[in-house]
N, C-alpha and C positions, 0 to 999 in steps of 0.2 A: 361624579356627577349623578349617577343613578342612585347612589346611597343618599345624597342630599335631597333628591326628589322624593324618595321613600320616606325620609325623616320629615320633610315638609308635609307630605300627605298625611302621615301619622299624626302630626301636630294639629293639622286642620280637623281631622276626625275627632280627636280629643276635645278640641274647642267646640265643635258642633254638638257633641254629646253633652258637654258641660252646659252650653247655652240651652239645649233642648230640655235638660233636666231642671234648669232654673225656671224655664217657662212652665214646666209641668209641676213644679213644686208648690204652686199656689193652690190652696184648697179653699174654695168659696164657702164662707159660712153665712152669707146672705145671698139668696137666689130669688129673683123676682121674675115672673113670667106673665106676659100679657098678650092678648090677641085682639085684633080689631079688623073689621071688614071695611075696605075702602071702595066706594062706588066710582071706580075708575079702572081703566085698562092697566095691566101690569107694567107696560112700557112707560106710561105716564108716572106711575108710582116709583118705578126704578129710576127714572130720570132725576127726580128730586132726591132720592136716597143715595144713588151712586154718583153719576156725573156731577151733580150739584152738592156733593158731600161738604165742600168748603163753605157753602152758603146757609148753614143752619140758622144763622142770625135772622134770616128772612121769615122763619116760621116758628122757631122754638122760643117760648117765653123765658126760658132760663138762660138764653144766650143773648148778650148785649151786642157783641161783635164776633165775627169769626172770619178766618182767612186760611187759605190753603198754604201748605209748605211741603218741602220734600220733593221726591221724584213723582213723576206721573205713572199711574198704573193703567196699562192697556191704552194709553193715550186719552183716557177718559177723565181721571180725577187725580188730585194730589194724594200722596200716601199718608199725609198728616193734615190735621187742622188745629189751629190755635183758637180757643174760645175764651172770650171775656165773659165771666159769669158773676153772679152775686157772691159766689164762694171764692172768686179769684180767677186767675188765668189757668186754664187747663189745656194740655196738649193731648190730642186724641190721635193715636197712631194705628193705622189699619194693619190688622194681622191677616185678614182674609177678605178678598174682594173677588167675587165671582159673578160675572155678567150672566153666564149660562145658568147658574143656580139662583140668581137674584139674592145673593148673600153678602152681607157686610158685617165684619167683626172688627171692633177696634178696642184698644186698651187705653186707659186714662193714665196720664202722668201729671203730677202736680196736685194730687189730692192731699187733704190733710194727713198728717203722719199716722193717725189711727187707722187709715185706710191703706192697707199694705198692697192691695191689688184691686183693680176694678176693670171690668170689661163688659161691653154691650154687644149683643148679637141681634141683627135685624135680618129677617128672612121673609121674602115676598113669594106668594104662591097665587097663580091665576085660578080663580074660581070659575069664571066664564069670561066672555069678551069684555064685560063692563064691571067686573068686580075682582078685587085682589084681597087676599088675606095677608095681613101683616102679623108675623109672630115675632115678639120682642122678648129678649132675655137679658137681664142684668145680673152679673155675678160679681160679688165683692168678698174680699177677705179683710176682716177688721181685726185689729189687735189692740193691746194696751187698754186704755179707757174705752175704746170702741167696743170691746167685748161686753162691757157693762151697759153700754148704750145701744146694743144690738137690736132689741125689740123696737125701741123708738126710731132708730135709724131705718130699720126695715119698713116700718109704717110710713115714714116720711119719704123714703125712696120709692115705695110702691105708689104713693100718691103722685109723686113727680113723674114716674114712668107712665102712669095713666094719663096725666096731662100731656106729656110729650107725644104719645102716640095719637091722642085726640087732635092735637095741634097739627101733627103731620098729616093726618087724614083730612082735616079741614082745608089745609093748604093745597093738598093734591086735588081735592074735589072742587074747591072754590077758586083756586088761583090767587088767593089773598090770605093774609094772616088771620088766625083765629082771634076773636075778641080779647081773649086773655093775653095774647101777644101784643095787641094794640095798646092795652092798658099798661103792660110792662114797658113798652116803648115810651109812653108818656112819663112813666116813673123814672126811667133812665135819664131822660132829658131834663126833668125837673128836679 
């Protein structure tokens, strides 16, 4: 019995090391970093980012529909969300969710084949009682034809990241979607 337990434990350790090495094997060759100051308390910003993780469709112009799936994290939010976008359906799986650090990291699944890995990191920092700094980082590993298209992809993704954080800021501050999101909603319906 003890021998079987030791063998099982050894097998689990090997599997965890293999999984960890796979997670670490991605080398981002596109990195985009953005920051923006939100004129709202950090708790209000975090509520939209964290507990309302599944509701990106309410504020992001690139998301037609979104819904939560998977398990709940800290009883606050789903561990994954599925987003219908102009690029198709994407699954976003949370890798790190910290209420204490106001940190959200998620990995994309369902990207075009040239994108081998994609991950977004959102981090909120209180500047004072009425302002929050949002630090955003997008990391991608592209291969195949994606390597040739890397400069164009980086430029397009940087623009999209800028729009996304602007739309997030607007939604948190105003409590309603950014005009860009409203135009996108009309386009999706028509």
